[in-house]
VODREN-387968 format. One record per residue (C-alpha): residue in three letters; chain; x, y, z. Coordinates in steps of 0.25 Angstrom, whole numbers, padded with zeros to 4 digits. Each point is the difference from the previous one (the first is absolute). Example, Ala and Ser with C-alpha at 12.3 -4.5 7.8 and 13.67 -1.06 7.14 Angstrom:
VODREN-387968
 tiba lose  east north    up
  ala    A  0049 -0018  0031
  ser    A  0006  0014 -0002
end
This chain:
VODREN-387968
 tiba lose  east north    up
  met    A  0091 -0071 -0069
  arg    A -0015  0010 -0001
  glu    A -0003  0013  0005
  thr    A -0014  0006  0003
  cys    A -0002  0014  0004
  gly    A -0011  0007  0005
  cys    A -0004  0011  0009
  leu    A -0008  0002  0015
  leu    A -0012  0010  0001
  pro    A  0007  0013  0008
  leu    A -0004 -0001  0017
  ala    A -0001  0014  0000
  pro    A -0002  0012 -0011
  trp    A  0015  0005  0003
  val    A  0007 -0014 -0004
  ser    A  0004 -0001 -0013
  leu    A -0004 -0013 -0009
  ser    A  0016 -0001 -0002
  glu    A  0003 -0004  0013
  his    A -0010 -0011  0000
  his    A  0005 -0005 -0013
  phe    A  0005 -0014  0000
  cys    A  0006 -0011 -0006
  leu    A  0000 -0015  0001
  his    A  0010 -0012 -0004
  tyr    A -0002 -0013 -0001
  asp    A  0007 -0012 -0006
  ala    A -0012 -0007 -0010
  pro    A  0004 -0013 -0004
  glu    A  0008 -0002 -0013
  pro    A -0001 -0012 -0009
  pro    A  0012 -0003 -0008
  glu    A  0002  0009 -0011
  ser    A  0008 -0011 -0008
  val    A  0004 -0016  0002
  ser    A  0011 -0007 -0005
  ile    A  0008 -0013  0000
  ser    A  0014 -0004 -0004
  phe    A  0012 -0007  0002
  val    A  0011  0003  0009
  asn    A  0013  0003 -0007
  his    A -0005 -0011 -0011
  thr    A -0006  0000 -0013
  gly    A -0003 -0011 -0010
  met    A -0001 -0014  0001
  met    A  0003 -0007  0015
  phe    A  0006 -0014  0004
  glu    A -0008 -0010  0007
  asn    A  0005 -0001  0014
  gln    A  0007  0013  0002
  gln    A -0006  0010  0009
  tyr    A -0005  0014 -0006
  thr    A -0008  0012  0006
  leu    A -0012  0006 -0004
  gln    A -0005  0014  0003
  cys    A -0012  0006  0001
  ser    A  0000  0018 -0002
  val    A -0010  0006  0005
  gln    A -0001  0017 -0003
  asn    A -0008  0010  0009
  val    A -0007 -0006  0009
  ala    A -0005  0002  0014
  pro    A  0000 -0004  0011
  val    A  0009 -0012 -0004
  gln    A  0000 -0009  0014
  ser    A -0016  0000 -0005
  leu    A  0006 -0007 -0014
  thr    A  0001 -0014  0000
  val    A  0008 -0007 -0013
  thr    A -0002 -0013 -0007
  phe    A  0008 -0005 -0009
  tyr    A -0004 -0013 -0009
  arg    A  0003 -0008 -0009
  gly    A -0011 -0003 -0010
  asn    A -0014  0000  0010
  ile    A  0010 -0007  0011
  ala    A  0002  0011  0013
  lys    A  0017 -0001  0001
  gly    A  0000  0008  0011
  his    A -0008  0012  0009
  leu    A  0009  0012  0004
  gln    A -0003  0015  0008
  ser    A  0010  0010  0002
  asn    A  0007  0005  0014
  ser    A -0001  0013 -0004
  glu    A -0011  0011  0009
  gln    A  0002  0010 -0010
  lys    A -0014  0006 -0003
  lys    A  0003  0009 -0014
  pro    A  0000 -0006 -0012
  val    A  0015 -0009 -0003
  asn    A  0006 -0011 -0008
  glu    A  0003 -0012  0006
  thr    A  0006 -0013 -0007
  phe    A -0004 -0014  0005
  thr    A  0009 -0012 -0002
  leu    A -0002 -0015 -0002
  asn    A  0010 -0010 -0003
  ile    A -0002 -0012 -0008
  thr    A  0007 -0014 -0005
  pro    A -0007 -0003 -0014
  ser    A -0002 -0014 -0006
  arg    A -0003 -0006 -0013
  glu    A -0014  0000  0004
  asp    A  0000  0015  0001
  asp    A  0007  0002 -0015
  gly    A -0012  0009 -0006
  ala    A -0006  0004  0014
  gln    A -0005  0016  0001
  tyr    A  0004  0007  0015
  trp    A -0009  0012  0002
  cys    A -0001  0008  0013
  glu    A -0014  0006  0005
  thr    A -0002  0011  0010
  lys    A -0010  0002  0010
  leu    A -0003  0011  0008
  glu    A -0005 -0005  0014
  leu    A -0007  0013  0008
  gly    A -0008 -0008  0009
  pro    A -0015  0003  0004
  asp    A  0001  0014 -0004
  gly    A  0005 -0003 -0013
  pro    A -0008 -0004 -0013
  gln    A -0007 -0014  0000
  arg    A  0008 -0004 -0011
  pro    A  0014  0005  0002
  pro    A  0009  0005 -0013
  val    A  0006 -0009 -0008
  val    A  0011  0004 -0008
  thr    A  0009 -0012 -0008
  ser    A  0012 -0001 -0009
  glu    A  0001 -0004 -0014
  lys    A  0005 -0016 -0001
  leu    A  0014 -0004  0000
  pro    A  0003 -0013 -0009
  ala    A  0011 -0007  0004
  ile    A  0008 -0010 -0008
  val    A  0007 -0011  0006
  his    A  0012 -0007 -0005
  tyr    A  0002 -0014  0005
  gly    A  0008 -0013 -0005
  pro    A -0004 -0010 -0009
  glu    A -0010 -0012  0007
  leu    A -0003 -0012 -0006
  lys    A -0015 -0005 -0003
  glu    A  0003 -0013  0003
  pro    A  0011 -0008  0009
  pro    A  0012 -0008 -0006
  asn    A -0002 -0013  0001
  pro    A  0011 -0008  0004
  asp    A -0003 -0013 -0007
  val    A  0003 -0006 -0013
  ile    A -0009  0004 -0010
  thr    A -0003 -0014 -0007
  ile    A -0006  0001 -0015
  thr    A -0001 -0010 -0013
  glu    A  0007  0001 -0011
  gly    A -0008  0009 -0011
  asp    A -0009  0006  0010
  thr    A  0000  0017  0002
  leu    A  0007  0005  0011
  his    A -0004  0012  0007
  leu    A  0008  0007  0010
  asn    A -0004  0012  0007
  cys    A  0006  0010  0010
  ser    A -0010  0011 -0002
  ser    A  0001  0012  0012
  val    A -0004  0012  0004
  gly    A  0010  0013  0002
  asn    A -0001  0016 -0002
  pro    A  0006  0002 -0009
  ser    A -0004 -0010 -0008
  pro    A  0011 -0012 -0003
  ser    A  0009 -0006 -0009
  tyr    A  0003 -0016 -0001
  thr    A  0013 -0006 -0005
  trp    A  0000 -0014 -0001
  thr    A  0012 -0011  0001
  leu    A -0003 -0013 -0007
  pro    A  0007 -0012  0000
  thr    A  0003  0000 -0017
  asn    A  0003  0010 -0009
  ser    A -0012  0003 -0003
  pro    A -0005  0016 -0004
  ser    A -0001  0009  0012
  tyr    A -0013  0003  0004
  ser    A -0005  0012  0009
  gly    A -0015 -0003  0004
  ser    A -0006 -0005  0013
  val    A -0004 -0013 -0006
  leu    A  0009 -0009 -0008
  thr    A -0007 -0008 -0009
  ile    A  0006 -0013 -0008
  lys    A -0011 -0008 -0009
  ser    A  0008 -0012 -0001
  val    A  0009 -0004  0011
  gly    A  0012 -0010 -0005
  phe    A  0010 -0005  0008
  glu    A  0010  0012 -0001
  his    A -0010  0007  0007
  glu    A  0004 -0006  0013
  gly    A  0008  0008  0010
  gln    A -0002  0013  0008
  tyr    A -0008  0012 -0004
  ile    A  0004  0011  0010
  cys    A -0009  0013 -0002
  thr    A  0005  0013  0005
  val    A -0010  0012  0002
  ser    A  0005  0014  0004
  asn    A -0003  0014  0000
  thr    A  0007  0013  0005
  val    A -0005 -0005  0016
  gly    A  0004 -0013 -0001
  thr    A  0003 -0015 -0004
  val    A -0007 -0014  0000
  thr    A  0003 -0013 -0007
  lys    A -0008 -0013 -0002
  glu    A  0006 -0013 -0003
  phe    A -0007 -0012 -0008
  asn    A  0006 -0014 -0002
  ile    A -0006 -0008 -0013
  asp    A  0002 -0013  0000
  val    A -0005 -0007 -0014
  gln    A -0006 -0013  0000
  val    A -0001 -0009 -0012
  asn    A -0015  0000 -0008
  ser    A -0002 -0015  0000
  ile    A -0015  0002 -0008
  pro    A  0008 -0002 -0014
  tyr    A  0006 -0011  0003
  ile    A -0010 -0007  0006
  ile    A -0009  0003 -0012
  ala    A  0014 -0005 -0009
  gly    A -0001 -0013  0009
  thr    A -0015 -0002 -0002
  ile    A  0001  0002 -0013
  leu    A  0012 -0009 -0003
  gly    A -0007 -0011  0010
  ala    A -0014  0001 -0008
  leu    A  0010  0000 -0015
  val    A  0007 -0013  0006
  leu    A -0014 -0007  0004
  val    A -0006  0003 -0012
  gly    A  0013 -0006 -0008
  leu    A  0000 -0012  0009
  ser    A -0016 -0002 -0005
  val    A  0004  0002 -0014
  gly    A  0011 -0010  0002
  cys    A -0008 -0011  0007
  tyr    A -0013  0002 -0011
  cys    A  0011 -0003 -0012
  lys    A  0005 -0011  0009
  his    A -0014 -0007  0002
  asn    A -0002  0001 -0017
end
């Protein structure tokens, strides 16, 4: 509230100035002294598909009924709110918005903006005050980058085998492989066998997990005989036989 004081000129010599002293009191617009954003009853990381409440706290604003509060996720407006209060003097007010974050919200920044809309008698550019940025950390379970393949994977003996179990998740997931043979344990996202043998046939199970959840991916491997060496050997043997016959015929002719 502001105060303006002055005095009126006396109407007659016997009227003292003090009798015509006056003060005018009026409520002047007051942009927010400060604006802050936080979560209600929550700190730290969030979990996917759970509901949380954002709150925008506004300090010392008047008139509060002329204030518009907008919540943002990055540059995207998520909600516009106004106060129901009819208080003319500067007050503190809190505005809330419910959100249900997903994995796409991990790393996003939430903030709020206040704007004092004073109508045609107010400034052409309404006073705007914004909060700090509030980063969101969203935890979610593992998701495979490539869907499981129910078909049998056929590979030729001696070829290189790549089994891809890559996934995304927050926190970063860990990998555990169950192999059909007594091979050394493996903990990477991609399993590679450089020269496949018949002992590598069977089912491979990749288990992906983090603190939120677990998924599995299965691979069924069938190893086929590499016929190329046998074809080459047969061709060489056939050639040797033909050479031998030719030499034998040549000697007999002499």
